C-alpha positions in Angstrom: 129.1 79.3 -95.7 127.1 77.0 -97.9 128.9 74.0 -96.5 127.9 75.1 -93.0 124.4 76.0 -93.8 124.1 72.6 -95.6 125.1 70.7 -92.3 122.8 72.9 -90.6 120.1 72.0 -92.6 121.0 68.3 -92.5 120.8 68.3 -88.9 117.4 70.0 -88.8 116.1 67.6 -91.4 117.4 64.5 -89.3 116.2 66.0 -86.0 112.8 66.7 -87.6 112.7 62.8 -89.1 113.4 61.5 -85.6 111.1 63.7 -83.8 108.2 62.6 -86.2 109.0 58.9 -85.1 109.2 59.5 -81.5 105.9 61.4 -81.6 104.3 58.6 -83.8 105.5 55.9 -81.1 104.2 57.7 -78.3 100.7 58.4 -79.8 100.7 54.7 -81.0 101.4 53.4 -78.0 99.2 55.3 -75.9 96.3 55.4 -78.5 96.2 51.4 -78.0 95.1 52.2 -74.2 92.5 54.2 -75.1 90.1 51.4 -76.3 90.4 49.7 -72.8 88.0 49.9 -70.0 90.4 51.4 -67.6 91.2 54.5 -69.9 87.5 54.8 -70.2 87.0 54.7 -66.8 90.1 57.1 -65.8 88.3 59.8 -68.5 85.1 59.3 -66.8 86.4 59.9 -63.4 88.2 63.1 -64.8 85.2 64.3 -66.0 83.3 63.9 -63.1 85.7 65.8 -60.9 85.0 68.8 -63.2 81.4 68.5 -62.8 81.1 67.4 -66.4 78.9 65.1 -67.9 80.2 61.6 -68.3 81.3 60.5 -71.8 81.8 57.0 -72.5 83.1 57.4 -75.9 85.7 60.1 -75.1 88.6 57.6 -74.3 87.9 55.7 -77.6 87.7 59.1 -79.5 90.9 60.3 -78.4 92.4 56.8 -79.6 91.0 57.4 -83.0 92.4 61.1 -83.1 95.8 59.6 -82.2 96.0 57.0 -84.8 95.0 59.7 -87.4 97.9 61.9 -86.1 100.4 59.1 -86.2 99.1 58.4 -90.2 99.9 62.3 -90.6 103.2 62.0 -89.3 103.9 59.1 -91.8 103.1 61.5 -94.5 103.6 65.0 -93.2 103.9 66.7 -96.6 100.0 66.7 -96.9 98.2 69.6 -96.2 95.7 68.0 -94.2 98.4 66.2 -92.2 100.1 69.7 -91.5 96.5 70.6 -90.2 95.9 67.3 -88.0 99.5 68.2 -86.2 98.2 71.7 -85.6 94.8 70.5 -84.2 96.5 67.8 -82.1 99.2 70.4 -80.7 96.2 72.6 -79.5 94.5 69.6 -78.0 97.6 68.6 -76.1 97.4 71.8 -74.1 94.1 70.8 -72.4 95.6 68.5 -70.1 97.8 71.8 -68.7 94.5 73.2 -67.9 93.6 70.4 -65.5 96.5 71.7 -63.3 94.2 74.2 -62.1 91.1 72.2 -61.7 92.2 68.8 -60.5 93.5 67.6 -57.2 97.1 67.1 -58.2 99.2 68.8 -55.5 100.5 67.1 -52.5 98.2 68.3 -49.4 100.8 66.6 -47.0 103.5 69.0 -48.5 101.2 72.2 -48.3 99.9 71.9 -51.9 101.0 73.8 -54.9 103.9 73.4 -56.2 104.4 69.9 -54.5 103.0 68.2 -57.5 102.0 64.4 -57.5 99.6 63.3 -60.0 100.2 66.5 -62.0 103.6 65.3 -63.2 102.3 63.6 -66.2 100.3 66.7 -67.0 103.1 69.2 -67.4 104.9 66.7 -70.0 101.9 68.2 -72.2 103.7 71.4 -72.9 106.6 69.7 -74.5 104.3 67.2 -76.3 102.3 69.9 -78.1 105.4 72.1 -78.6 106.7 69.0 -81.0 103.5 68.6 -82.7 103.4 72.6 -83.3 107.3 72.5 -84.5 106.5 69.6 -86.8 103.4 71.1 -88.5 105.1 74.6 -88.9 108.1 72.8 -90.4 106.3 71.1 -93.1 103.8 73.9 -93.4 106.8 76.3 -93.6 105.4 78.5 -91.3 108.5 80.2 -90.1 107.2 82.4 -87.2 105.2 79.5 -85.8 108.5 77.2 -86.0 110.2 79.9 -83.8 107.5 79.8 -81.4 107.3 76.1 -81.4 111.2 75.6 -80.4 110.8 78.2 -77.4 107.8 76.1 -76.3 110.1 73.1 -76.8 112.7 74.5 -74.4 109.8 75.9 -71.9 108.9 72.3 -72.3 111.6 70.6 -71.1 113.0 73.1 -68.4 109.3 72.8 -66.8 109.8 68.9 -66.4 113.3 69.1 -65.3 113.1 72.1 -63.2 109.8 70.8 -61.4 110.3 67.2 -60.9 113.6 67.7 -60.3 112.9 69.9 -57.4 110.5 67.1 -56.1 113.2 64.7 -55.8 114.4 66.8 -52.5 111.2 65.4 -51.2 110.6 62.3 -49.2 107.4 61.2 -50.8 109.2 61.5 -54.3 112.1 59.6 -53.2 109.6 56.9 -51.9 107.8 56.9 -55.2 110.5 56.5 -57.4 112.1 53.7 -55.5 110.5 51.1 -57.2 111.3 52.4 -60.7 115.0 52.8 -59.9 115.7 49.9 -57.9 114.2 47.7 -60.7 116.3 48.9 -63.5 119.8 47.9 -64.1 120.8 51.3 -65.3 119.7 52.8 -61.8 119.7 50.4 -59.0 123.4 51.0 -58.4 122.4 54.5 -57.0 121.2 52.6 -53.8 124.1 50.8 -53.3 126.0 54.1 -52.6 122.9 56.3 -51.1 119.9 55.6 -49.0 116.4 56.0 -50.7 116.3 59.8 -49.9 119.6 60.7 -50.5 119.4 58.6 -53.8 116.4 60.8 -54.6 118.6 63.8 -54.0 121.4 62.6 -56.3 118.9 62.3 -58.9 117.8 65.5 -58.5 120.8 67.3 -58.3 121.7 65.6 -61.7 118.5 66.9 -63.4 119.1 70.5 -61.8 122.4 70.5 -63.2 121.0 69.8 -66.6 118.7 72.9 -66.4 121.8 74.7 -65.3 123.6 73.8 -68.3 120.4 74.8 -70.6 120.0 78.0 -68.9 123.6 78.9 -69.8 122.9 78.6 -73.5 123.7 82.5 -74.2 127.1 82.2 -72.5 128.4 78.7 -73.0 127.5 76.5 -76.0 129.5 73.3 -74.2 127.4 74.1 -70.9 124.2 74.2 -73.0 125.2 70.8 -75.1 125.9 69.2 -71.8 122.6 70.0 -70.4 120.6 68.9 -73.2 122.6 65.8 -73.3 121.9 65.0 -69.5 118.1 65.6 -70.4 117.9 63.5 -73.4 119.7 60.6 -71.7 117.3 61.2 -68.9 114.3 60.7 -71.1 115.9 58.0 -73.1 116.8 56.1 -70.1 113.4 56.1 -68.5 112.3 54.1 -71.3 113.8 51.1 -69.9 111.5 51.2 -67.1 108.6 50.0 -69.1 110.3 46.7 -69.0 112.1 46.4 -65.8 109.0 47.6 -63.7 107.4 46.4 -65.9 104.9 49.0 -66.9 102.8 46.8 -69.2 100.4 44.2 -68.7 99.0 41.5 -71.1 95.7 40.7 -69.7 94.1 41.5 -73.1 96.3 39.1 -75.0 98.8 41.7 -76.0 101.4 44.1 -74.3 99.2 47.4 -73.1 100.5 50.1 -71.0 99.6 50.8 -67.7 99.1 54.2 -66.2 102.9 53.9 -65.3 103.9 53.1 -68.7 101.7 56.0 -70.4 103.5 58.3 -68.0 107.1 57.0 -68.8 106.3 56.8 -72.7 105.8 60.8 -72.7 109.3 61.2 -72.1 109.8 59.9 -75.7 108.5 63.4 -77.3 110.4 65.3 -74.6 113.4 63.3 -76.1 112.2 64.6 -79.4 112.3 68.0 -78.1 116.0 67.6 -77.3 116.8 66.7 -80.7 115.0 69.7 -81.9 116.9 72.2 -79.9 120.0 70.6 -80.2 119.7 70.9 -84.1 118.6 74.6 -83.7 121.5 75.7 -81.6 123.8 78.3 -82.5 127.4 77.9 -81.2 129.1 80.7 -79.7 132.5 81.3 -80.9 134.8 79.9 -78.3 132.2 79.0 -76.2 
């Protein structure tokens, strides 16, 4: 029993370390873009759509905050680091509210739940969950930690179900063609299927992952399969940054484009997969 407990603790500790660096990588990569005119204009546009005053400093302010959280992730045992992680976990939920106020739905498909620009917004549930999990882990807030695990599960399912379901539309199929066809990991799909049916194939795989995760209570093997497919999906999408490419160098160094920022959010969802895997409780003979 003691050996099992130690093994499980090591597994959790390893997932925490991996999650820290994945979250830090996402924050650092996107923080750099916050200091560009492109991001400043983007946030100004979003504020105007909400009938809020322009805040030219907002993008840079968020960049500074993200860099502070990166420092907190480097030394998470410090009390102020845990506070910053809690603060970021709360702020990361703000983009979710934009789903209610921004034109993120595809009118041509009848609007909600046909999601367009909001696909990047729904990833923030998982991002908030991972930050909350790390803060509560180091602060030893057990109850909050349990809630964070459930939110991490919800964050993965939200993305996999919603974006997976969108793969069965022509608009989404056309939208992902550039990503898929440019990547050696995925371009083979179009040698077997046309653009629409290739999208169907990807959607089926993503929904199979959801089904496996949903069977956690009854089958540990199905749960591990679902998490593995989700994790591989989130890891494989990172290749799009190079193959698309999803960065530009006009400022003298590689900086993520809007597509690149969308893609690197999957690093945090990958972290959520590691967290859930470490928390699993295998059923006998499952």
